[in-house]
N, C-alpha and C positions, 0 to 999 in steps of 0.2 A: 412560538414560535421562538426558537433561539440560534443564531452561529453559534456550533460549536466553536467553547474553548478550554478545548485541547486535538490536536490534532498526533496522529500517530502515523508518524511518516516512514516510515522500516520494522523492519524487512521482514522482504518476505520469507517463508520458509524457519524463520528465528522462534516459534513457538507461538506466536499474534492470536490465533486460534483461543488455546490455552487460557493466557493473558486474558480474550475479550468474555470469554465464558467468565471467568472467576471474578473480573469488574463488572460486568455484569450486576451481579449479586448486591454488591453497597446500592443502602439507597438512597444514598442522593448522586446515582449516574445513571446515564438516558445516554444510549450507545443504539444509533438503528441495526432492524435485526435483518437489513443489509448487512454488513460485516465491512464491504474495501467496497465505495463509493470513488475513491479514486480520479474526484472530480480535474483537479489542479493538473498532473503529470501528463505532459501534452503528445508524450514519444514515451517508449517501455513503458505499453500499460500492459503489453506477450511481451514477459523480458526474455521472450529467443529470438523475439520477431522486433527488436524494437524504436524499429525503421515504419511500422505499421500504427500509423495517428492514433491515440485514443477519443470510440466516437462520445465518452462521455463527456471526452473537453468542449467541446462546441456548442453544449444543450444548453437551453439559456440560465442566469444563474434562479432563478425560481425554481426548476425540476431539482437541483441539488439543497438548496433547506425544505422542500417540500419532507427532506427527511428525517426532519428536526421540529417533531411537533410536544414540546415536554415546556412540564415549568422548575425542573435540575435543575439542580445550584451543577453540576458537573456534564455536558455536555460533549464528547467525543465524537468524530473521527476518523474512525481502523484505515484511512489508507495507507493501504504502508507500502506500496508502490510511491511514490509521492519521491521520497528522494532523490531515485535513480531517473526522473529529470529531473536534472541542475538547474532549469530557472523554473521549480514549481515551488518552492519558496517563495521566490519574486510573487510570485500569486496568490500565496495564499497567503503572504503577511498583505500584499492590497488587499485581497476582501475582507479579509478576518482582525487584521490589526495582532496582534503586537500578547498571542497566545500560550498558550502553554506545553512546548512537541515530547511527543514521548519517543523515543527506540528501544527495543528492546533487539539486542544481537546474540547469537551463538557461533561457538566453533568454527572456524572459517572452514572448516575440510568437511563439518560437520553439513556446515550451509552449504556448499560447493556441489556436493556430493546431492542435497537431498532439491538442491533446486535446477541438478542436471535430470534431477527423474520430473521433478515438472515441465520442464522445454522441452523432451519426450512428448508429454503426455500429448502439448499440445501443438504439436507439430514443430517446434525450434531448432532451429542450428544456430543458433550465434555461436561464433568460436571465439569473441572476445567476453563470458560469458563471465568467466573469473574477477571482472571487474570490479564484481557486482561486490563480490566479496572485501574489499579496502572499502569496510565499516566508517571507518576516519575521515575521510575523504571525503561522503557525502553527511557527514556531522559536522564537519566543521564547517560549512555549505551553508548548512538550518545559522549552524552561532550565528551566520552574518550579519543575519535579517533579524533571527528572533533571541528576548531575555532570556528565556528561558527553556530552558534545552535538559532532559534527562534521559541520561541513556542504564539501561539495566542488562540482563543478562541470561537467557538462558539455563540454562547452567547456578544462577545465585538463584533466582527462581524455584530452581526443578529443589536443592539443597538447601535451601532456605526461604522455604515461601511463606514464611508469616516476618520475617526481618523485609523483605520485597518487597514482597504487598504493600507491609506499612510505610513505606519508603517513601512511596505510591501518591497513595493517597497525601500523606502528608505534602508531596510539589504541589498535593492538587485544593493544600488546603484542607479536608476534609477529616472525620475522627474517623480514626482507626477502623476498622471491621474484622469481625471475625467468619475472617471466608471458607468458604469446603474446600478444599487443593487437592482433598483424595474422592474424585469426584470417576464415577467407572470412564472411561478410556470411552465407550460407543457418545455421551453426551455429549463432549465435544465431537463427534464426529457429524452432527446435523445439522453443526455449518463449518463444514469444511467442502467442494464442489463436489460433486458427485460423475459419475458416467456421463451423463448424460450434458452436462455441464462443460466437463470438457472438451466433447461429440461439439456441442457448437461453436467454445474457442475455436476445434483442430478446421472443423467445417470455415466459418470465418476469417483466420489466417488464410487459407485456402485460395480459397475466391478472391481475398481485397490483394493476396503475391501477384493471383492473376491479372487482373485491372488494374495494381502499380506498372505492371510489362506491359500490358498492351499500351498504356500514355508512357511510357519508357521509350514503346519502339514509335507514336505516335510523334511525338514529341521531336525524335530521332526523323523522323523521316521528311519531316517539316522541315527540318536545317538543312540536310539535303536538298531537297528542292526547290530552299533561297540559294541557297549555295549555288549551283548549277545555272539561277537565273543570269 
């Protein structure tokens, strides 16, 4: 079992599933079957409801490490929501050390359109979601904690896949690999969230929001009671 030595810290809806599928082809790269563990972000686990705490954050670190049972040279954690919680970089650095950080971005308008659709599916209504497109802000935050950070763009991967993938493998310290980039679209869908997963997230979010409201009402009632004494 190894600790990850690469963290893909962002960004959602930016071709990360496609990149995940490509990098898994390399014989020296290991990525867990669960693509997005998102262990280090305490909040923003649900982009449309960023105030809801991430249930995985409270799991023991042994839970996290059990997904990385491998002896391959490069071990990648594709936790693409990490960057959205600005405290996640500090937590990841403390646990994993000065590992390599990879970001993939895309055209901001396309990103926001895709993110809005995702939020609608999971029942989110976060009005400030456009801040997620401030890639530079989130990337600079990680650069303050990690010394090896690479940023690639989805459009560049689409236009020049061999060149961009070689850039990534060189960043990892690996030899170039002949990646199959013209895979049928259905192959990448195997790694995307299905309707049942969206439904589970939707129901969970609704229940947690009700729970938060009950707590809020209870706290307010106690404050009022204290004030009346």
